[in-house]
C-alpha positions in Angstrom: -23.7 -8.7 17.1 -27.3 -7.4 17.2 -26.0 -4.2 15.7 -24.2 -6.0 13.0 -27.3 -8.0 12.1 -29.3 -4.9 11.7 -26.6 -3.3 9.6 -26.6 -6.2 7.2 -30.2 -5.7 6.6 -29.6 -2.1 5.6 -26.5 -3.1 3.5 -28.6 -5.7 1.5 -31.6 -3.4 1.1 -29.8 -0.1 0.4 -26.8 -1.0 -1.6 -26.7 -4.7 -2.6 -30.2 -5.2 -4.1 -30.0 -7.3 -7.2 -32.3 -9.3 -9.4 -32.8 -12.7 -7.5 -32.5 -14.8 -10.7 -29.3 -14.4 -12.6 -27.9 -16.4 -15.4 -26.6 -19.8 -14.4 -23.7 -19.5 -16.9 -20.4 -17.7 -16.1 -18.5 -17.1 -19.2 -19.7 -20.5 -20.5 -18.9 -22.3 -17.2 -21.7 -23.7 -14.9 -21.5 -21.6 -11.9 -24.7 -22.8 -10.2 -23.6 -26.4 -9.7 -25.7 -27.7 -6.7 -27.5 -24.4 -5.9 -29.3 -22.2 -8.2 -28.2 -18.6 -8.5 -29.4 -16.3 -5.6 -29.2 -12.7 -5.0 -26.5 -11.1 -2.9 -28.2 -12.0 0.4 -27.7 -15.1 2.5 -27.3 -18.5 1.0 -30.2 -20.9 1.9 -27.6 -23.7 2.4 -24.0 -23.3 3.7 -21.4 -22.6 1.1 -17.8 -23.4 2.0 -14.9 -21.5 0.4 -11.6 -23.2 0.1 -9.0 -20.3 0.4 -5.4 -19.6 1.0 -4.5 -17.2 3.8 -1.6 -15.1 5.1 -1.0 -14.8 8.8 0.1 -11.2 9.4 2.1 -11.6 12.6 1.7 -7.8 13.1 -2.1 -7.8 13.3 -3.5 -6.6 16.5 -6.5 -8.2 18.3 -8.8 -6.3 20.8 -7.6 -6.5 24.3 -8.9 -9.8 25.9 -10.0 -11.2 22.7 -9.8 -14.9 21.7 -10.0 -14.1 18.1 -7.7 -15.8 15.7 -7.1 -15.6 11.9 -9.5 -18.5 11.3 -12.1 -17.6 13.8 -12.8 -14.0 14.4 -15.6 -11.3 14.0 -15.3 -11.4 10.1 -15.5 -15.2 9.8 -18.4 -15.3 12.2 -20.1 -12.4 10.5 -20.0 -14.0 7.0 -21.3 -17.4 8.3 -24.1 -15.8 10.2 -25.2 -13.3 7.6 -24.2 -14.8 4.2 -24.0 -18.6 5.3 -20.4 -18.7 3.9 -17.9 -20.9 5.7 -14.2 -21.2 5.2 -11.9 -24.1 4.6 -8.2 -22.8 4.8 -6.4 -24.7 2.3 -3.2 -23.2 3.6 -2.1 -20.7 6.2 1.4 -19.1 5.6 3.3 -16.3 7.3 3.4 -13.2 5.2 7.1 -13.8 4.0 6.4 -17.2 2.5 3.0 -16.6 0.9 4.1 -15.9 -2.8 6.5 -19.0 -2.7 3.6 -21.2 -1.6 1.3 -19.9 -4.2 4.1 -20.5 -6.9 4.4 -24.1 -5.7 0.7 -24.7 -5.9 0.5 -23.2 -9.5 3.5 -25.3 -10.7 1.8 -28.5 -9.3 -1.6 -27.5 -10.7 -3.2 -27.8 -7.2 -4.7 -24.4 -6.3 -7.5 -23.9 -3.9 -10.9 -22.8 -5.2 -10.3 -19.1 -4.2 -6.9 -17.5 -4.0 -5.1 -14.1 -3.8 -2.3 -13.7 -6.4 -0.1 -11.2 -7.7 0.0 -10.0 -11.3 2.7 -12.4 -12.5 1.0 -15.3 -10.9 -2.3 -14.3 -12.4 -0.8 -14.2 -15.9 0.6 -17.7 -15.5 -2.7 -19.0 -14.2 -4.5 -17.3 -17.2 -2.1 -18.7 -19.7 -2.4 -22.2 -18.2 -6.3 -22.0 -18.3 -6.7 -22.6 -14.7 -9.1 -19.8 -13.9 -12.9 -19.4 -14.0 -14.3 -16.9 -16.3 -15.8 -14.2 -14.0 -17.2 -11.9 -16.7 -20.9 -12.6 -16.1 -20.4 -13.2 -12.4 -19.0 -9.7 -12.1 -21.7 -8.2 -14.1 -24.5 -9.9 -12.2 -23.2 -9.8 -8.7 -20.8 -6.9 -8.2 -22.5 -4.0 -6.2 -22.7 -0.6 -7.7 -20.1 0.5 -5.2 -17.7 -2.2 -6.2 -18.1 -1.3 -9.9 -17.6 2.3 -8.9 -14.4 1.4 -7.0 -12.9 -0.6 -9.9 -14.2 1.8 -12.7 -12.9 4.8 -11.0 -9.5 4.1 -12.3 -10.7 3.8 -15.8 -9.7 0.7 -17.6 -6.4 0.3 -15.9 -7.5 -2.4 -13.6 -9.9 -4.3 -15.8 -7.5 -4.5 -18.6 -4.9 -6.2 -16.4 -7.2 -8.9 -15.2 -8.8 -9.6 -18.5 -7.4 -12.4 -21.0 -8.9 -13.1 -24.4 -11.9 -11.0 -23.5 -12.6 -12.8 -20.3 -12.5 -11.3 -16.9 -10.5 -13.8 -14.9 -9.9 -11.9 -11.6 -11.3 -9.3 -9.3 -8.7 -6.6 -8.6 -8.2 -5.0 -5.3 -7.4 -1.3 -5.4 -4.8 1.1 -3.9 -6.2 4.6 -3.6 -4.3 7.7 -4.4 -1.8 9.0 -1.8 -1.5 5.6 -0.2 2.3 6.0 -0.1 3.1 9.8 -0.4 6.7 10.1 0.9 6.9 11.8 4.2 10.0 12.8 6.3 9.2 12.2 10.0 11.5 14.2 12.2 11.7 14.1 16.0 10.4 17.6 17.1 11.9 17.2 20.6 15.3 16.9 19.0 14.8 19.9 16.8 14.0 21.9 19.9 17.2 20.7 21.5 19.3 21.9 18.4 17.4 25.1 18.0 15.7 24.3 14.6 12.2 25.2 13.8 10.6 23.5 10.6 7.3 24.2 8.8 5.3 21.4 7.3 6.8 21.9 3.9 10.6 21.9 4.0 13.4 21.9 1.5 16.1 19.4 0.8 18.6 21.9 2.2 16.5 21.8 5.5 17.1 18.2 5.6 20.8 18.5 5.3 20.8 21.1 7.9 19.0 18.9 10.4 20.9 15.9 9.6 24.2 17.7 10.4 22.7 19.0 13.7 21.4 15.7 14.8 24.9 14.2 14.2 27.0 16.9 15.7 24.9 18.5 18.5 24.1 15.6 20.7 20.3 15.9 20.4 19.7 12.9 22.9 22.0 14.7 25.4 23.9 11.7 26.5 27.4 13.3 26.0 28.3 11.0 23.1 28.1 11.5 19.3 26.1 8.5 18.7 23.1 9.8 16.9 22.4 9.3 13.2 21.6 11.7 10.4 20.0 10.0 7.4 19.1 6.4 7.6 18.5 4.0 4.8 18.4 0.2 4.2 19.9 -1.8 1.4 16.4 -1.3 -0.2 17.4 2.5 -0.7 15.2 3.2 -3.8 11.9 1.6 -4.5 9.1 2.0 -7.1 7.0 3.7 -4.3 8.1 4.6 -0.8 10.2 2.4 1.4 10.6 2.7 5.1 14.0 4.5 5.8 14.8 4.5 2.1 16.1 7.5 0.1 12.9 7.6 -2.0 11.7 11.0 -0.5 14.9 12.7 -1.4 14.8 11.6 -5.0 11.1 12.7 -5.3 12.0 16.2 -3.9 14.4 16.6 -6.9 11.6 15.4 -9.4 13.5 12.1 -9.9 11.5 9.0 -10.1 13.6 5.8 -10.3 11.9 2.6 -11.0 9.0 4.5 -12.4 7.9 5.3 -15.9 7.7 8.8 -16.7 7.9 11.3 -19.7 10.8 13.2 -21.1 10.7 16.7 -22.4 9.5 15.4 -25.8 6.7 13.5 -24.3 8.0 10.0 -24.8 7.8 7.5 -22.0 11.2 6.7 -20.4 12.5 4.7 -17.4 12.8 7.0 -14.5 16.1 5.5 -13.4 17.8 6.6 -16.7 16.9 10.4 -16.6 19.0 13.4 -15.9 17.0 14.2 -12.8 18.0 10.8 -11.4 21.5 11.5 -12.1 21.3 14.8 -10.2 19.6 13.1 -7.3 22.4 10.5 -7.2 25.0 13.4 -7.1 23.3 14.8 -4.1 23.1 11.4 -2.3 26.8 11.1 -3.2 27.7 14.4 -1.6 25.7 13.5 1.5 27.5 10.2 1.9 30.8 11.7 1.5 30.1 14.2 4.2 28.8 11.5 6.6 25.2 12.6 6.6 24.0 9.1 5.2 24.6 6.2 7.5 27.9 4.4 6.2 26.0 1.1 6.5 23.1 2.0 4.3 23.9 -0.5 1.6 24.1 -3.5 3.9 21.2 -2.8 6.4 18.4 -5.4 5.8 15.1 -3.9 4.8 13.4 -5.5 7.8 15.8 -3.6 10.1 14.4 -0.2 9.0 13.1 0.8 12.4 16.3 -0.2 14.4 17.7 3.3 14.7 14.5 4.8 15.5 13.6 2.3 18.2 16.9 2.6 19.9 16.6 6.4 20.1 19.6 7.0 17.9 17.8 8.3 14.8 15.7 11.4 14.6 15.0 11.4 10.7 12.9 8.6 9.4 11.5 8.6 5.8 8.5 6.6 4.9 4.7 7.1 4.1 1.9 8.7 5.9 1.2 5.4 7.6 4.8 4.6 8.6 4.4 5.5 12.3 2.6 2.1 12.7 5.6 0.2 11.3 8.6 2.5 12.0 7.8 4.8 15.0 5.6 3.0 17.4 8.5 1.4 19.2 10.3 4.7 19.4 7.6 6.3 21.7 7.2 3.0 23.5 10.8 3.0 24.5 11.0 6.8 24.9 7.6 8.5 25.7 9.3 11.9 25.3 9.9 11.2 21.6 7.8 13.6 19.5 7.6 13.0 15.8 6.3 15.4 13.1 5.5 14.8 9.5 7.1 16.9 6.7 7.1 16.9 3.0 10.1 18.1 1.0 9.2 20.8 -1.5 10.7 21.0 -4.9 12.3 24.1 -6.3 9.0 25.4 -7.5 7.4 25.2 -4.1 5.2 22.2 -4.8 5.3 18.6 -3.6 5.2 15.9 -6.3 4.7 12.5 -4.7 4.6 9.4 -7.0 1.4 7.4 -6.7 1.1 3.7 -6.1 0.1 1.2 -8.7 -3.7 1.2 -8.4 -3.8 -2.6 -8.7 -3.2 -4.1 -5.3 -3.7 -7.9 -5.6 -6.1 -10.1 -7.6 -8.6 -12.7 -6.2 -9.1 -15.6 -8.6 -11.4 -18.6 -8.7 -10.2 -22.0 -9.9 -11.7 -23.2 -13.1 -14.9 -25.4 -12.4 -15.1 -24.3 -8.6 -18.6 -24.1 -7.1 -20.1 -20.7 -6.4 -17.7 -18.2 -7.9 -20.4 -15.6 -7.0 -19.6 -16.2 -3.3 -16.3 -14.2 -4.0 -18.3 -11.2 -5.3 -20.7 -11.4 -2.2 -17.7 -11.1 0.2 -15.9 -8.4 -1.8 -19.0 -6.3 -2.0 -19.1 -6.2 1.9 -15.4 -5.5 1.9 -15.9 -2.5 -0.4 -18.8 -1.2 2.0 -16.5 -1.4 5.0 -13.3 0.0 3.2 -15.3 3.0 2.0 -16.9 3.7 5.4 -20.5 3.3 4.3 -22.9 3.9 7.1 -24.7 0.6 6.5 -21.4 -1.6 6.6 -20.7 -3.9 9.5 -18.5 -2.2 12.1 -16.8 -5.3 13.3 -13.6 -3.9 15.0 -14.6 -0.3 15.4 -13.4 -0.7 19.0 -9.8 -1.8 17.9 -8.4 0.5 15.1 -5.3 -1.5 14.9 -7.3 -4.6 13.8 -7.4 -4.0 10.1 -8.3 -5.7 6.9 -5.4 -8.3 7.2 -7.4 -10.4 9.5 -10.5 -10.9 7.3 -10.7 -13.9 5.0 -10.4 -11.8 1.9 -7.1 -10.1 2.5 -7.3 -7.1 0.3 -8.9 -3.6 0.2 -11.4 -2.2 -2.4 -11.2 1.5 -1.8 -12.3 4.3 -4.1 -9.4 6.4 -5.6 -10.4 9.3 -3.2 -11.1 7.2 0.0 -7.9 8.2 1.9 -8.1 11.9 1.1 -11.8 11.9 2.0 -11.1 10.3 5.3 -8.3 12.6 6.2 -10.4 15.6 5.3 -13.2 14.3 7.6 -10.7 14.2 10.6 -9.4 17.6 9.9 -13.0 19.0 9.7 -13.9 17.4 12.9 -10.9 18.8 14.6 -11.7 22.2 13.3 -15.3 21.9 14.4 -16.7 22.0 10.9 -18.0 18.4 11.3 -19.6 16.8 14.3 -18.2 13.8 15.8 -21.4 12.0 15.7 -21.2 12.4 11.8 -18.0 10.4 11.6 -18.2 6.7 10.6 -18.3 4.6 13.6 -14.7 3.2 12.9 -13.4 6.7 13.0 -14.9 7.8 16.2 -12.3 6.1 18.5 -9.6 7.5 16.4 -10.8 11.0 16.9 -11.3 10.3 20.5 -7.6 9.4 20.9 -6.6 12.6 19.0 -8.8 14.6 21.5 -6.9 13.1 24.5 -3.6 14.5 23.2 -0.4 13.0 22.0 1.3 12.3 25.3 -1.8 10.7 26.8 -2.1 8.1 24.0 1.7 7.0 24.0 0.8 4.4 26.6 -0.6 2.4 23.8 2.0 3.0 21.0 0.0 1.7 18.2 -2.9 3.9 19.0 -0.5 6.8 19.0 0.9 5.6 15.7 -2.4 5.1 14.0 -3.6 8.6 15.1 -0.3 10.2 13.9 -1.0 8.6 10.5 -4.4 10.0 10.1 -3.9 13.5 11.5 -0.2 14.2 11.0 0.2 12.2 7.8 -3.1 13.3 6.5 -2.1 16.9 6.6 0.5 16.4 3.9 -2.0 14.6 1.6 -4.4 17.4 2.0 -1.9 20.3 1.5 -2.8 22.3 -1.7 0.9 22.0 -2.7 0.4 18.2 -3.1 0.5 17.4 -6.8 0.1 13.6 -7.4 2.3 11.9 -10.0 1.2 8.7 -11.5 3.6 6.3 -13.5 2.9 6.2 -17.3 2.8 2.3 -17.1 2.1 -0.3 -14.4 2.5 -4.0 -15.1 4.9 -6.2 -17.1 6.0 -6.9 -20.7 7.4 -10.0 -22.2 10.9 -8.8 -22.2 10.6 -7.6 -18.6 9.7 -11.2 -17.5 13.0 -12.4 -19.1 15.4 -9.6 -18.4 14.1 -7.3 -15.6 15.9 -9.2 -12.7 19.3 -8.7 -14.3 18.5 -5.0 -15.3 17.5 -4.3 -11.7 20.7 -5.8 -10.4 22.7 -3.6 -12.7 20.8 -0.6 -11.7 21.0 -1.2 -7.9 24.8 -2.0 -8.1 25.4 1.2 -10.3 23.5 3.4 -7.8 25.4 2.0 -4.8 28.8 2.5 -6.4 27.9 6.0 -7.3 26.5 7.0 -4.0 29.4 5.5 -2.0 32.0 7.1 -4.3 33.4 4.0 -5.6 32.4 5.2 -9.1 32.4 8.7 -10.3 29.0 10.4 -11.1 29.7 10.2 -14.9 29.5 6.4 -14.5 25.7 7.0 -14.6 25.9 7.5 -18.3 27.8 4.1 -18.6 24.9 2.5 -16.7 22.2 4.0 -18.9 24.2 2.8 -22.0 24.5 -0.8 -20.6 20.8 -0.7 -19.4 19.6 -0.1 -22.8 21.9 -2.6 -24.4 20.9 -5.4 -22.0 17.2 -5.2 -22.8 16.2 -1.7 -21.6 15.7 -0.1 -25.0 13.4 -3.1 -26.0 11.4 -2.9 -22.8 11.0 0.8 -23.3 9.5 0.3 -26.6 7.2 -2.4 -25.3 6.1 -0.1 -22.6 5.4 2.7 -24.9 3.2 0.4 -27.1 1.4 -1.1 -24.0 0.7 2.3 -22.5 -0.6 3.6 -25.9 -2.9 0.6 -26.2 -4.3 0.9 -22.6 -5.0 4.6 -23.0 -2.7 5.6 -20.2 
């Protein structure tokens, strides 16, 4: 902790120096309460934050550690260096968090500080339950945090502003956080005599799937290996683990995404001719037995089942998917060797859809004491998330212990943060950058890479995190990677009323087409019904909203 205390001095002096006396008003609300405004350093008297918390059961603690979600290096650091303590208003497993927040909102009983999604934020704003953070943000947000949020233009601030008041602090999702990757077992490719480059075609995927089904790549004498896996969550608005998203993307189809047609008008990606073509391809694959027959019924949380059991050699996901989808594969079979591939479109480029830059939103209950404490903590999170040398390196010895274990469970990363980190690792591996010049948190990851893939499989999560950074990172850095953003993120009034039914209509139509229960031409019927049942109205609202936001 001595190192940590030294780092906070640098942190405050180098990047968090602000005027000590700030206005005691926060958008007309008294923010000082019992203590006069201070700078971004340590409070003279303890300040307790009442917050809600998610217990992420996948979080990893350092070996031999007694740390917990409510008592760990983060909580102790904030208490020692900022004099901020925490009162956990509720602690909920990840799957039940949104439901708990909805109940608290309906009962008008939210804690002083809370993480919410965009729909919950809108309801809180409309109910006048939130503190105005306009002046708090201006006075207390660090230059780095303002750069993080401002780096996405006005997309983020517009979505957390109501009636001219900033009512929440948005977390950010950097570019390339969910580029679709096809992870393929290289040891199986060797068994069936196929060699693949980093960039492959959709025809290559088809060839590999056939070989994995027919040529017994696990060499057990039984035809029990799969081709293309998918869960019931087979199409998403981003990239799902073992979904069909990567294959749609390779055909320049973007279902559940707002894109532009040939006339430059915004349209819903699920209704385009490209999506119809992609459904036709998936239909062909399903009829040929290349897609698992159970794909429409496999629960989304069972996405890793085939990988872990050693029966699947193709796994789709994102650059980070080894941690969630592949770690158990190498744990159960250390001979498993996974490689990352991107599916190129016909023009030879790769067009991954980009995630909504808005992650979650932290809000302050109207009238709560010390709303500036939220900014103080988020400033530190931004320093950590962007690998600033002055930031506290609290879990540098345990790469698997991530941001989910800190009190403010969100990330505040620059748009280029991921790409910059991947580039540092590649430059270090190529000898262009010295290991000593890496941020402390990255040194252990590079050390794992230097040991070799087989050597680190004894700790599967270390292998998985290293694969994410080095193998997944190659795809993000490839010059053929052309990022594609949606023309609109967020919601409209008609969406709130009709989107659930429209999504059900869409999902059922897609399943029927892929499985052959409906002809491909049924897609046109779906589009017509989608428009009639509210889709056309929503499209007009989206076009208007996108024009107003400058998207």
